[in-house]
C-alpha positions, -999 to 999 in steps of 0.1 A, spaced: 497 -244 415 511 -265 386 548 -268 380 568 -287 354 588 -317 367 617 -335 351 615 -372 345 637 -378 375 614 -358 397 584 -378 384 600 -411 394 610 -397 428 646 -389 422 664 -356 424 685 -344 395 716 -355 414 704 -392 416 692 -400 381 680 -436 377 703 -459 358 679 -467 330 702 -493 314 703 -511 348 665 -510 350 663 -524 314 687 -552 324 666 -560 355 634 -561 335 650 -583 309 663 -607 335 631 -610 355 604 -635 348 569 -619 345 548 -621 377 513 -634 369 484 -627 392 449 -640 383 417 -629 401 383 -645 399 356 -619 391 327 -644 384 335 -681 389 337 -700 356 328 -668 337 352 -639 341 387 -635 354 412 -607 357 450 -610 351 479 -587 359 513 -596 344 540 -574 358 577 -567 355 599 -544 375 597 -506 372 561 -502 366 559 -524 335 526 -544 333 497 -555 312 462 -562 325 433 -579 310 398 -594 316 391 -629 303 354 -636 296 345 -673 292 315 -675 268 297 -709 265 291 -716 228 310 -686 217 346 -676 215 362 -668 249 377 -634 247 404 -616 266 401 -578 266 434 -560 272 426 -533 298 460 -516 299 496 -520 288 521 -499 307 559 -495 302 577 -470 324 582 -438 305 620 -440 310 620 -475 294 598 -467 264 610 -461 228 643 -478 231 634 -509 211 638 -530 242 607 -551 234 591 -548 269 556 -542 255 559 -572 231 572 -594 260 542 -584 282 518 -591 253 533 -625 245 531 -634 282 495 -624 283 487 -645 252 505 -675 267 485 -672 300 451 -667 283 456 -697 260 459 -718 291 423 -708 299 410 -714 264 408 -679 251 404 -678 213 404 -640 208 421 -609 222 407 -575 218 420 -541 229 417 -504 223 448 -492 204 456 -455 206 491 -453 191 510 -466 161 537 -480 184 511 -501 202 497 -513 169 532 -523 157 536 -544 188 503 -562 180 515 -568 145 548 -583 158 529 -607 181 499 -617 159 511 -609 124 497 -578 106 474 -600 85 457 -613 116 446 -579 129 409 -569 125 400 -532 130 368 -520 147 354 -486 153 361 -479 190 327 -461 194 303 -484 175 322 -517 175 316 -520 138 343 -537 118 363 -513 96 377 -528 64 413 -515 66 447 -532 64 475 -527 88 493 -506 62 463 -483 57 459 -477 94 496 -470 99 495 -445 70 466 -425 87 477 -390 99 460 -373 127 468 -336 122 472 -329 159 491 -361 169 505 -382 140 510 -413 162 474 -412 174 449 -440 166 415 -449 179 406 -485 170 396 -517 188 419 -544 174 408 -580 174 431 -609 170 422 -646 169 448 -666 188 437 -702 184 465 -728 186 492 -711 167 526 -705 183 534 -669 191 
């Protein structure tokens, strides 16, 4: 049988012991990201998990292509639900840490499926809105749209919903 749970219950707390979200945010802000690389295929493909306290993390797969651009695919970005939406910059911090790490391995491009306007806004902060390329998530074909056009799109069911693969060249520029 399904029953509704409060946020506190979902994170394992009873209503009498609510988490101190501001203390969590301070802990996240004060903690250096933990970086863990795994080899999938030697000299070809690697996985990375960058994590912060309280279930905040970003994961990706770096594919080294000889003669082509090496690409990091963002697999998932997760910020604990109680820490989201407060303009704390946790997602941006995780993405910047991922870019920094992948540049060490020679990645020239980052791609990831973007499903919300808030996630796209983070990409724009990190890479610059003029450096985002939009691709159809199903076909992979490039879609000639600007950041502003994509942000103005309105899904009638969920206005924050998007469904693009977003490609950014990272090269040598400082982020």
